[in-house]
C-alpha positions, 0 to 999 in steps of 0.5 A: 458439514463438508457439504455445507462448506462446499455450498458456502465456498460456492457462494463466496466464489460467485462473489469473488467473481463479481468483485474480480470483474469489477477490479478488471474494469478498474484496471482497464479504466486506469490503463486503456479506457477512452475518456468517453467510457467514464460515465458507462464504466461508473455504472458498470462498476456500481452494478457489479459492487451492488450484486457482490454485496447482495450475494454476501448479505443474502439470507442464505449466506447467513443461514449457512454461517449460522448452521456451520458455526454451530457445527464447527466447534471442534475445529482447530483455530488454525484450520482453513474451515475455522478461519474461513468462518471467522473472516466470512463472519466478519465480512458479512457483519460489516456488509449487512449493516450497509445498504446495497444501494449505498454500496452502488452509489459509492462505487459509481461516485468513486468511478466518476471523481477518479476520471475528473481527478485524472484531468484536474490534477495536471490542470492544477484545478482543485475547484473542479474536483471540490464539489465531487470531493465534498460528495466523498466526504458526505458518503465516507461519513454516511458509511461510518454512520451505519456502525455504532459503538466506535470511538472515532468516525474514522474507526470503521473505515480503518477497520476495512484496511487494517482490522483490529486497529483504531484511530486513537491507537494509530495516533498514539503509534504515530506520535512516538514514531514522529518523536523519533523521525523528526530529530533524525530528519533535522540531523540529516538535512542539516548535512550537505545533500547527496549529489543525485544529478546522475539520476536526471538523465533522459532514458527512453521508456522502453529501456527503463521498463526493460530493466525493471522487469528484469529485476523483478523477474529475479526477485521472483515475480511470476510472469506466467501469472502477471504482467506490467502496464502504465498508469497515472498512479502505480498500483497492483491489482489481482483478478485471481491468484493466476492473474496478479498485475502490477502498474507503473509509470515512467519519467524519462528524466528520472529512471529511478521513478519507474524502477522503484515503482516497479519494485514496490508493486512487485512486493505486493504482487509477490505477496499475492502470488504467494498465497496458497492456490487452494484458498482461491476464490475465498476471502482468505485468498487476500493479504491480511491488511493494508499494513502487512501488504505494504510491508512487502512492497516497502521491503522489496523496494527499500530494504532490498532494492535500495540497499548496498548489498543489492547494488554491489551485485546489480550495479554493473547491470544498470551501468550497462543498461544506462551508460549515458547516465552511469558509465562514469559514476562510482557505486558509492555515488549512485548509492548515495543518490538513490538514498538521498534524504530531503524535504520534498513535495510528493509522497511517492517520491519521498525518501525513507526518512521523510516518508512517514511525515507525509503519511501522518499529515494525510492521516491527520487531515483525514481525521480533521475532515471526518470529525468536522474540524475541517471542510473540503473548501479549506483542505487545499489551504490546510494542506499548504499550512500543515505541510510547511509546518511538518516538512518545512517547505512551501507548497507551490500549487495544488497539483503538488499539494492536496491533488497529488494522491489518488486515494481521495479521488478513488474511494472513501476518505479515511482508512487508507494512508495509515497502512503505508507507515504501518508497512514501513515499520513491519517491513523492518520487523519482518526482515530482521526476523528473517535475518535471525532465522537465516543470517546468510540472507544479505550475502545472498542478496549481494550475490543476486539470490533471493530465494531464501528471503522470499521463501521465508516471506512465503512460509511466515506471511504469504501463504496464509493470505488472510487466514490470520489477523494482522496482529497474529501474523506479526506475532507468529512471523516474528515472535512479538507484537508490532514494534517500531524498534527494528525500523528505527535501528534499520534507519540508523544503520543505513543512514548514520554512515551515509550522512556521518551522523552522531547519536546525540543529534537524533535522540533529542527531543522532537 
């Protein structure tokens, strides 16, 4: 059996090499590739994705899996071998339903539409990308059509990112969360807004990047196994456990955009760098789900990076780095500014309180598109109407509307956005559990120390990769299933003193 496990791992390593090469090509496309390289890049990505798919769904992979499953009945559930078989079986069963030609077609299309989007969004030209987005919707529906027995056409797409969850469950969760959030948003936005003028000073890009890099170095990001570059839309990517890269963007008149994008992507990277090295090259060497992964980016960006204890330690450093903006600004003013709550247009710029309303809007629009209630031709207008209803401000153009997120222009429609809100919920649940185990964590953050918090996350979450399901990770780490209560308590504890809120005002029906 050991020899057959070794043989399976060799096959999986070859598949990993192909997908990692594809990831490297995508990273290059978003950073340094000249526009003229787009057609060939789309073809190259399609070839690599097709080869990886063919290797995973080959008869030899199935033979190895079946033989090992018959022989592995005595393996403990939490052993690496049993987990490898479970996860590989799940990936195989998903992949074998989808033809390799379709995988190549979807990959080539995603690369092509991404390149057009990078030009269409700055030009506010939704019409230019619309035919390609219609093709994306067709391909997304086609993918789901390869599966049967699902309640919603979105379920197979959600399963790719957040295994174990279905559209109906997410809708129910989002409904409960919306009922709690809408009164909170209303109560805060009825108060005078925080003064954030101190954040609107022009700071050279190189100084912004240097400060952000110093913060994530203290968080524990390993630069011997990573680097940072610039892109249109920040993200984290991994080519191996020894090469985990982050990408950010810079706005010279808002130095917090680069800073918090860097902290956000660092959270993703800490997760990947914390996976056990002996899982390298297997499907276990990845995050458990989109939601669990996002919990780490939101935790390090918000629960740590926007917290008062963090800035009690770090504020003198940022004042020294950006004296033209902050030299005469009190800490309390800066803290209120970086936690300002307001109804805004852009999801990635949204504050913690309104952010999830942006996600829910996208999730609902995706379901309407996939289930046939909305056409791509009407998407931009539907976005404006729903945004006005949910967020309460008009959308001036498509650049700030249906064109703003890269997700629909780099992959299928469906299955991506729910992870952001799941991550917000889990970030607070994980942080509360870590504090229960180590009550001194907040004081350590105030002293600029993060080893205890990072160590807890590594031991309970990071090291396991995808060895356990998302639900199992949450239960093992916190002792209970996913719940919105720690998240709502976190928001109240943070924003009540900032906005002098009264409890009655935020518990009224939505």
